[in-house]
C-alpha positions as CSV (number, residue, x, y, z in Angstrom):
1,M,4.1,20.2,13.0
2,V,1.8,18.7,10.4
3,G,-1.0,16.2,10.9
4,K,-4.1,14.5,10.0
5,G,-6.2,17.2,11.9
6,S,-9.3,16.8,14.2
7,A,-11.7,19.7,13.6
8,N,-13.7,18.9,16.9
9,H,-10.6,19.3,18.8
10,N,-9.3,22.4,17.3
11,N,-12.9,24.1,17.5
12,R,-13.1,22.4,21.3
13,S,-16.4,20.5,20.7
14,F,-14.5,18.3,23.5
15,I,-11.9,19.1,25.9
16,A,-8.9,16.9,25.8
17,A,-6.8,15.9,29.2
18,N,-4.2,18.3,28.1
19,V,-6.6,21.3,28.0
20,K,-6.9,23.9,30.8
21,A,-10.5,24.8,30.4
22,E,-10.3,28.1,32.2
23,R,-8.0,29.4,29.5
24,T,-10.2,28.3,26.6
25,R,-12.0,31.7,26.3
26,Y,-8.5,33.4,25.6
27,N,-8.5,31.0,22.1
28,I,-8.8,32.8,19.1
29,S,-11.3,31.0,16.2
30,Y,-10.7,32.6,12.6
31,I,-12.7,30.2,10.6
32,D,-14.8,27.3,11.3
33,E,-16.9,26.2,8.1
34,P,-18.3,22.6,7.7
35,L,-16.0,20.5,5.5
36,K,-18.9,19.5,3.3
37,M,-19.9,22.8,2.3
38,V,-16.6,23.8,1.4
39,Y,-16.4,20.9,-0.9
40,H,-19.8,22.0,-2.6
41,E,-18.4,25.6,-3.1
42,L,-15.1,24.3,-4.6
43,F,-16.2,21.6,-6.6
44,D,-20.0,21.4,-7.4
45,E,-19.5,23.4,-10.8
46,A,-16.8,21.1,-11.8
47,L,-18.5,18.1,-10.9
48,A,-21.7,19.0,-13.0
49,R,-19.4,19.4,-16.1
50,Y,-17.4,16.6,-15.6
51,N,-20.7,14.0,-15.2
52,A,-22.1,15.9,-18.1
53,K,-19.4,14.6,-20.5
54,Q,-19.6,11.4,-19.5
55,K,-21.4,8.7,-21.9
56,R,-21.1,5.8,-19.0
57,K,-23.2,5.7,-16.1
58,D,-20.4,3.8,-13.9
59,R,-18.0,6.9,-14.6
60,I,-20.5,9.3,-13.1
61,I,-19.2,10.5,-9.6
62,P,-22.4,11.1,-7.4
63,D,-20.7,12.7,-4.4
64,Y,-17.2,14.1,-4.9
65,Y,-16.7,14.5,-1.0
66,E,-17.2,10.8,-0.7
67,K,-15.1,10.0,-3.8
68,I,-12.1,11.8,-2.1
69,R,-12.9,10.4,1.5
70,G,-12.6,6.9,0.0
71,S,-9.5,7.6,-2.0
72,H,-6.2,6.3,-1.4
73,Q,-4.4,9.0,-3.2
74,E,-5.8,12.2,-1.6
75,K,-7.0,13.2,1.8
76,L,-10.1,15.4,2.4
77,F,-7.9,18.1,3.9
78,H,-4.5,18.6,5.4
79,E,-3.7,20.3,8.6
80,I,-0.5,22.5,9.4
81,I,0.3,23.2,13.3
82,M,2.6,26.3,14.0
83,Q,4.2,26.9,17.3
84,I,7.0,29.1,18.8
85,G,9.4,28.0,21.1
86,D,8.1,25.5,24.2
87,M,6.4,25.9,27.4
88,D,9.8,26.6,29.3
89,N,10.2,30.0,27.2
90,M,6.8,30.8,25.4
91,A,4.2,29.2,28.0
92,S,0.5,30.0,27.6
93,G,-0.5,32.6,30.6
94,T,3.0,34.6,30.5
95,E,4.2,37.5,29.0
96,N,5.8,35.8,26.2
97,G,2.8,33.4,25.6
98,E,0.8,36.7,24.8
99,L,3.6,37.5,22.6
100,A,3.6,34.3,20.7
101,K,-0.3,34.9,20.2
102,E,0.5,38.1,18.7
103,V,3.1,36.2,16.1
104,L,0.7,33.8,15.4
105,D,-1.9,36.2,14.7
106,E,0.0,38.2,12.2
107,Y,1.5,34.9,10.6
108,F,-2.1,33.9,9.8
109,K,-3.4,36.8,8.5
110,G,-1.1,36.5,5.8
111,F,-1.4,33.0,5.0
112,A,-4.5,33.3,2.3
113,A,-2.3,35.4,0.4
114,R,0.6,33.3,0.5
115,N,-1.6,30.2,-0.4
116,P,-4.2,30.8,-3.1
117,N,-4.5,27.0,-3.8
118,L,-5.0,26.1,-0.1
119,R,-8.8,26.6,1.1
120,V,-8.8,27.2,4.5
121,F,-12.1,25.9,6.4
122,S,-10.8,26.0,10.1
123,A,-8.1,28.1,11.9
124,H,-7.6,28.1,15.9
125,I,-5.0,29.8,18.3
126,H,-5.0,27.4,21.4
127,M,-3.9,29.4,24.2
128,D,-5.5,26.9,26.5
129,E,-2.7,24.4,26.2
130,A,1.1,24.7,27.5
131,T,2.2,26.6,24.8
132,P,0.3,28.9,22.3
133,H,-0.1,27.2,18.6
134,I,-1.9,27.6,15.7
135,H,-4.0,24.7,13.8
136,I,-4.7,25.7,10.3
137,D,-6.8,23.0,8.2
138,F,-7.2,23.4,4.5
139,V,-8.5,21.7,1.2
140,P,-5.7,21.6,-1.9
141,F,-7.0,22.1,-4.7
142,T,-6.1,22.6,-8.7
143,T,-7.9,24.4,-11.1
144,G,-7.5,23.6,-15.2
145,S,-7.1,20.0,-14.8
146,K,-6.8,17.7,-18.1
147,R,-8.2,14.4,-16.3
148,G,-10.7,14.1,-14.1
149,L,-13.0,17.1,-12.7
150,D,-11.2,20.5,-14.3
151,T,-11.4,21.5,-10.7
152,R,-10.2,18.8,-8.3
153,V,-8.5,18.1,-4.9
154,S,-4.7,17.6,-5.2
155,L,-2.1,18.6,-2.8
156,K,0.8,18.2,-5.2
157,Q,-0.7,20.0,-8.0
158,A,-1.8,23.0,-5.5
159,L,1.7,23.2,-4.2
160,A,3.0,23.1,-7.7
161,A,0.9,25.8,-8.6
162,Q,2.5,27.7,-6.1
163,G,5.7,27.2,-7.2
164,F,6.6,24.3,-5.0
165,T,7.9,21.3,-7.3
166,G,9.5,18.0,-6.1
167,G,12.9,17.1,-5.9
168,T,15.2,15.2,-4.1
169,R,13.7,12.2,-1.6
170,G,13.8,15.0,1.0
171,A,12.7,17.9,-0.8
172,T,9.0,17.1,-1.7
173,E,6.5,19.4,-2.4
174,W,5.2,19.2,1.0
175,A,8.7,19.7,2.6
176,Q,9.6,22.9,0.4
177,W,6.3,24.5,1.2
178,A,6.3,23.6,5.1
179,E,9.9,25.2,4.9
180,S,8.7,28.4,3.3
181,E,5.9,28.8,5.6
182,K,8.2,28.3,8.5
183,H,10.5,31.4,7.0
184,A,7.5,33.4,6.7
185,L,6.7,32.9,10.7
186,A,10.5,33.4,11.1
187,A,9.8,36.9,9.6
188,V,7.1,37.9,11.6
189,M,9.0,37.1,14.6
190,E,12.0,39.2,13.6
191,R,9.6,42.1,13.6
192,Y,9.0,41.3,17.1
193,G,12.6,40.8,18.2
194,I,12.4,36.9,18.5
195,E,15.3,34.9,16.7
196,W,14.7,31.5,14.9
197,E,17.0,28.8,16.7
198,Q,16.5,26.0,14.3
199,K,17.2,23.0,16.3
200,G,15.3,20.7,14.0
201,T,18.3,21.1,11.3
202,H,20.4,19.1,14.0
203,E,19.3,15.7,13.9
204,E,21.7,14.5,16.4
205,H,19.7,16.4,19.1
206,L,16.8,14.4,17.9
207,S,15.6,11.7,20.3
208,V,15.5,8.2,18.7
209,L,11.8,7.9,18.6
210,D,11.5,11.7,16.9
211,F,14.2,10.5,14.5
212,K,12.4,7.4,13.4
213,K,9.0,9.5,13.0
214,Q,10.8,12.2,11.1
215,E,12.5,9.4,8.7
216,R,8.7,7.8,8.5
217,A,7.2,11.0,7.4
218,K,9.9,11.6,4.8
219,E,9.2,8.3,3.4
220,L,5.6,8.5,3.5
221,A,5.7,12.0,1.5
222,V,7.9,10.1,-1.3
223,L,5.4,7.2,-1.6
224,E,2.3,9.3,-1.6
225,A,4.0,11.3,-4.5
226,E,5.0,8.0,-6.2
227,L,1.4,6.7,-5.7
228,A,-0.3,9.9,-7.0
229,E,1.9,9.5,-10.1
230,K,1.1,6.0,-10.7
231,H,-2.9,6.8,-10.4
232,G,-2.0,9.8,-13.0
233,E,-0.3,6.8,-15.1
234,L,-3.0,4.3,-14.7
235,S,-6.0,7.2,-15.4
236,E,-4.1,8.0,-18.6
237,V,-3.7,4.4,-19.6
238,Q,-7.2,4.0,-19.2
239,R,-8.2,6.8,-21.0
240,R,-6.2,5.6,-23.9
241,L,-7.5,2.3,-23.9
242,E,-11.1,3.6,-23.8
243,S,-10.2,5.5,-27.0
244,A,-8.4,2.8,-28.5
245,D,-11.6,0.4,-28.1
246,T,-13.2,1.5,-31.0
247,A,-13.9,-1.7,-32.8
248,E,-17.8,-1.9,-32.5
249,T,-17.9,1.6,-33.5
250,E,-15.9,1.1,-36.8
251,L,-18.4,-2.1,-37.6
252,S,-21.4,0.2,-36.8
253,G,-20.0,2.8,-39.2
254,I,-19.3,0.6,-41.7
255,R,-22.6,-1.4,-41.8
256,Y,-24.5,2.1,-41.9
257,R,-22.2,2.9,-45.2
258,L,-23.4,-0.2,-46.5
259,D,-26.8,0.3,-46.0
260,H,-27.3,3.7,-46.8
261,D,-24.4,4.9,-49.3
262,D,-25.1,4.8,-53.0
263,E,-21.4,4.2,-53.7
264,Y,-21.8,0.7,-52.2
265,E,-24.7,-0.2,-53.9
266,A,-24.9,-2.0,-57.4
267,P,-27.2,0.0,-59.9
268,E,-29.9,-1.2,-62.1
269,P,-28.4,-2.4,-65.6
270,P,-28.8,0.4,-68.3
271,K,-31.2,-0.6,-71.2
272,F,-29.5,-2.3,-73.8
273,T,-26.3,-2.9,-71.6
274,S,-24.5,-6.5,-72.4
275,A,-23.6,-8.4,-69.3
276,K,-20.0,-7.6,-70.1
277,S,-20.5,-4.1,-70.5
278,Y,-22.5,-4.1,-67.1
279,R,-19.9,-6.0,-65.3
280,E,-16.9,-3.8,-66.5
281,K,-18.4,-0.5,-66.0
282,F,-20.4,-1.2,-62.7
283,V,-19.8,-4.4,-60.8
284,L,-16.1,-4.7,-61.0
285,P,-15.6,-1.0,-59.7
286,L,-18.1,-1.7,-56.9
287,V,-16.2,-5.0,-55.9
288,H,-12.8,-2.8,-56.2
289,R,-14.3,-0.4,-53.8
290,L,-15.6,-2.9,-51.3
291,K,-12.2,-4.4,-51.3
292,N,-10.7,-1.3,-50.5
293,L,-13.3,-0.8,-47.7
294,V,-12.7,-4.2,-46.1
295,R,-8.9,-3.9,-46.3
296,A,-8.8,-0.2,-44.8
297,V,-11.0,-1.7,-41.8
298,L,-9.1,-5.0,-41.2
299,V,-6.0,-2.6,-41.2
300,S,-7.5,-0.3,-38.7
301,L,-9.0,-3.0,-36.4
302,V,-5.8,-5.1,-36.3
303,K,-4.1,-1.9,-35.3
304,A,-6.7,-1.3,-32.5
305,W,-6.6,-4.8,-31.4
306,D,-2.8,-4.4,-30.9
307,K,-3.0,-1.3,-29.2
308,I,-5.9,-2.3,-26.8
309,A,-3.5,-5.8,-25.7
310,L,-0.6,-3.6,-25.4
311,L,-2.7,-1.0,-23.0
312,R,-4.2,-3.8,-21.2
313,G,-1.0,-5.1,-20.2
314,E,0.3,-1.6,-19.1
315,N,-3.1,-1.4,-17.3
316,E,-2.6,-4.7,-15.5
317,E,0.9,-3.7,-14.6
318,L,0.0,-0.5,-13.3
319,E,-2.9,-1.8,-11.2
320,N,-0.6,-4.3,-9.8
321,E,2.1,-1.7,-8.8
322,N,-0.6,0.6,-7.5
323,S,-2.1,-2.1,-5.2
324,R,1.7,-3.0,-4.0
325,L,2.2,0.9,-3.2
326,E,-1.2,1.5,-1.4
327,K,-0.3,-1.8,0.8
328,R,3.2,-0.3,1.4
329,L,1.4,3.3,2.4
330,A,-0.9,1.5,4.9
331,S,2.0,-0.3,6.3
332,L,3.9,2.7,6.9
333,E,0.7,4.6,8.3
334,E,0.4,2.0,10.8
335,K,4.0,2.1,11.6
336,N,3.8,6.0,12.0
337,D,0.6,5.9,14.3
338,D,2.6,3.2,16.4
339,L,5.6,5.9,16.8
340,Q,3.4,8.7,17.3
341,K,1.8,6.3,20.5
342,Q,5.1,5.9,21.6
343,T,6.2,9.2,21.5
344,C,3.2,10.1,23.6
345,D,3.8,7.6,25.9
346,Y,7.6,8.9,26.4
347,A,6.8,12.3,26.8
348,L,4.0,11.2,29.4
349,L,6.9,9.3,31.5
350,R,9.1,12.4,31.2
351,R,6.5,14.9,32.5
352,V,5.4,12.5,35.4
353,F,8.7,11.2,36.4
354,G,11.0,13.9,35.4
355,D,13.8,14.0,32.7
356,E,16.6,12.7,35.5
357,Y,14.6,9.9,36.6
358,V,13.8,8.7,32.8
359,D,17.4,9.5,31.9
360,N,18.5,7.3,34.7
361,L,16.4,4.6,33.6
362,L,17.4,4.9,30.0
363,A,21.3,4.6,30.7
364,E,20.5,1.8,33.0
365,A,18.6,-0.1,30.2
366,R,21.5,0.4,27.7
367,E,23.9,-0.9,30.1
368,K,22.0,-3.7,30.7
369,Q,21.5,-4.2,26.6
370,H,25.1,-3.7,26.3
371,N,26.2,-6.3,28.7
372,Y,23.6,-8.7,26.9
373,E,25.0,-8.2,23.7
374,Q,28.7,-8.8,25.1
375,N,27.7,-12.1,26.9
376,R,26.0,-13.4,23.6
377,K,28.8,-12.6,21.5
378,E,31.3,-14.5,24.2
379,N,29.3,-17.1,24.4
380,H,29.1,-17.5,20.9
381,Y,32.7,-17.4,20.3
382,E,33.2,-20.1,23.3
383,H,31.0,-22.4,21.2
384,Q,32.7,-21.8,18.3
385,H,35.9,-22.8,19.6
């Protein structure tokens, strides 16, 4: 599983309804650091270098944590949740549950070595819920970046640095990495004599809600990658736009040369020099130099203005595309949250009333739906004839 993460839930700052408080003492807390402190550790030096280069005050970033918190492109942190089996075969408080705990413990101890670009700040094994599982919260970062901070938050680039590059729609960097972590866990399981039954590969066994969630998650991952790419393109266009908008600088340089360069000043006429001779030797060459200067400046400015107009068009197009993608992403995230709530309600019904009762209700509901559709088709047919 993957999720947005809740540090307060993971470190048991509050006790949720599904937690057995008497078993909390069996949990393992590996690391529990304040997220803001981790951001200072990872990014303060890069932030100082970035701000020192800025000539415009509006480009200075006062607080990188707050910048990422308000970003639509990146998240403050990510979480992965790993669990072996379920409450029927690996329940907490049983011998198999203790075995699961040992496996998860060994799996986590190799996590940092496998993932040098994922800074873990919170990691906990929970033995006080139905089945043992581990929450790992981390900040993905990349170094040597050519835009923005040289060390910055980026899930895509962090995973790319570890060898996971995006491929087809279902093979995003995250999907490839998550699959790799599953295999790492499976390798530990194998040493303990536990075989990995890969149920997740058979989509026909998924419930409708689970399947919708899975598809929505894939769509979200692809959209987030597309949005990140568009943000990168937008930043590049804006950088090029700033470098192209040099008209004022060009004019300032020309004014300085005209004011201070002897090459563009008419010298005092030498004694005993005729007006014709002075004109030919001094005035006409000066006029020629001035014409060449003006011609060069005009060519340079026209090119710069053409480039600016083109880049501004690209910039506006990319901003509109980013806005569209961000709205679509927000809509999908809202739908995903709704599906998550429906799944929880569905699981609660099964837990309270039992699988058999819920299956019978579903069968009855499907039959009524089928009969309704059949009657509607028949009435439609009769109406037409």
